N, C-alpha and C positions, 0 to 999 in steps of 0.2 A: 236377810230378815224378810219373813213374808208379808207382802202388802196387805192391808186390811182387807180390801176388795176382793182377794183371792177367796175368802169365805164367805162373801156376801152373796145372797139370792134376789134382794129386792131392795131398791132405792125409791125414797119417795122424794120426787122434785116439787119443789113450792116456789111457785111465781109471785114475786112482791107485788107485781101489777095487777093481780087477780084477788078478788075477795074470796073469804070462806063462805061455805054455806051458813045459813042462820042457825046459830047455837053451836056451831062447831069452832073449837080454839085450836091453836096450834099444838097444844099440849096434847089434846085428843088425836091429833095425827101422830105425834110422837110415840104414843102409846099403842100403835096399831100393830107392833111388831115388825116394823121395816128395819132392815140392817143400818141404814142410815138415811139422814135427810140432806138433800143437796139444793140450795138456795139458789135460784137463776131463772132467767127467762131473756126473752130477745127484746120486746118492744116495752118502752115505759119503765125501765129500769133505772134508778137512780141511788147514789150511796146512802141517801135517808132511807128509802123504803127497804132496801137490802138490808141496812143495819136494824130497823125495826123488826124484820123477820128473825134474823139472826138472833138479836135479844131475846125474843120471845122463846125460840126453840132451845136455846142455851140453857133455859132454866131446868131441862129434861134430860134425862140420861140416855141420849142416843148420839152416834157420831155424827158429827156437824160439819159440812162441807160447804164452801161457797163456790159457785160456777160463775165466774164473771164474764158477762158479755163485751165488756170494754175495760180499758185500764182506770177509766174515771170512776167506775162503780166499785173497786175494789175495796173491802172493808177490812182493816188492819183490828184483828180482835183475838184475844187468847183463848175465846170460847170456841173458836174453829178448831177442827182437827186438821184441816188443810184446804187447799185451793186445787180445784180440778180446772183446768183451763183448756177450752177446746181450741184445736187445730182443725180447719175444714179440708180435708185432702183432695174433695172434689170442689172446693170454690172455684169460680171463675176467676174472682179477684184475688190476686195474691197477697193483698192486705189480711185476707182472714186465714190464711197459710201461716205466713211469719210477720206481715206487716205491722198488725196489731200488737204484737209481740216485742217486736222491735222497740216500738214507740213506749209501751209499758216501762221497758227497760231504760230507755233513753231518759224518760221523764221522772223515774223512780230511782236510777242510779244502780240499784240491786234489788233481790227479791229474797223472800223467805224460802230459800231453795229447800229446805228440810222439809218444808209443808207445802210445796207445790209440785204437782203431777200434771202432764199434760194427758188429754183425750184425743185420739185420732178418731175425729168425727167424719162418718161418710153419711151424708145427708141424702135422702131418698124421695122425699115428697116434694114434688116442684110447686106446690099451693102453699107451703108453708113460709111462714115469715123468715124463717131462718135461711132458707131457700133463696127466697128473693133478696134477702140482707147479704148474703154472701155470693150470689150469683151462680148457684151451685149447678153443676151438670148432673142432673138426676137420672137421665136417660142410660141406665145402668143396668147390665144382666148379672146373672149369677157370676160369670167368669170375671167380669170387671170388678164386683164388690169383693170377691175371694183375692184379687190381684192387689186390691188397695189394702185390704186387712193385712196380706203377707208383706207388701212394702211397709206398711207402717211398722210391723212387729220386728222385721229382719233388717231393713234399711235404716229406719228412723229409730228404732229401740223403744217404740211406744208401747208403755205397761197397759194401757187401756184403749180398747179400740171399741168404736161407739157406732153402731148402726141406727141412724135416726129417722123415723118417718113420721115425727111430729105431727100430731092431728088425725092421723089415719093409721089402721092397722096395717103393718107390712107383709110381705111376702115371706112365709116361711122358708121356702127353698133359699131365697136370698141370704137369710140369716144363717141356715144351715151351712150354705156353701163359705161364709165368713168363718163361721166356727171351725169348720174342717181345715180352713187354711191356716190357721192358729195353732201355735205350738205351746207357747207359755202365756201370752198377752191374754189379759181378762177381756172378754167381749160382754159389752153392754148392749140392750136392745130398748128403745124407747118410742113410744107412738101406737096411740089408738088401744091402749089396753084399758078395757071398760068393764072387766067381769072375771071370775074365775076362770071361764075358758079361754079366754084370750090371752091371760096371763100365763096360764098352763102351757098352751101352744108355744109360745115364744120362749118359755123358761126352758122348754124341751131342749133349745137348741143354744140360746145364749146363756152365758154363765149367770148375768145380773138382769133382771128387767126393770126399768126406770118408769116409775107411774108418777103422771104429772096431773094432766087437766081432771082426772077423776077426783082427785082431792077437792078441787074448787067447784065441779060440777055436782058431784054426788055424795061427797063425806066420807063419815069414818068407816061406817060399815064396808062400803063398797071397797076402799082402799084395804081394809082388813081381809077381803076375800082374795084378794091379788097377792097378799103376802102368804095367805095360805097355799095358793096355787103355786107360787113360785118354790115354796118348801116342798111340795109334793111332787113337782117334775121331776 
């Protein structure tokens, strides 16, 4: 069976800890043409604010996924199409590679395996909260990132490899190197996409561009431009 993200071009990530612009609703964002909504964030995330966003987006006909930052914020909801669970391959702390996942299983006893997929994150912006949180080694060149991507796919069987520049626009050569290293895994790119041109530049190399802060900072039309760019690339 083909994974749904094999056909995606654009994902809108909504952070439950951030407000939407005045007059913008979750329904407006769901109607931008994005291929999927991913609900997640790094700081200030609770089960309560996750649930509120998931319930608001569930009223609309768009694939809906949760990206939990820790086991205690996982929302069990039939409205979700699944869970996309990060494992940070270049984390300095092993907790963010396998430790948090072990704790999740230890506390829950089992998971909804049919709806759970791992994302092999390669975090590249040292100033981002996720880099600080995971103690990520972001001093990586094209060869390093390509090697991490290949390790994720070939050694660890990851369906999704995610190059994450969170908060800043990344180096297209890095993204291209990761894309060239992969054969079957889907390459996600996230970070700094703020208009048509930046989305187009990254979508030329990544299979899927992930847009996050733009929804909270600029609103619906800006997001819709990035959807158009992702489909044009």
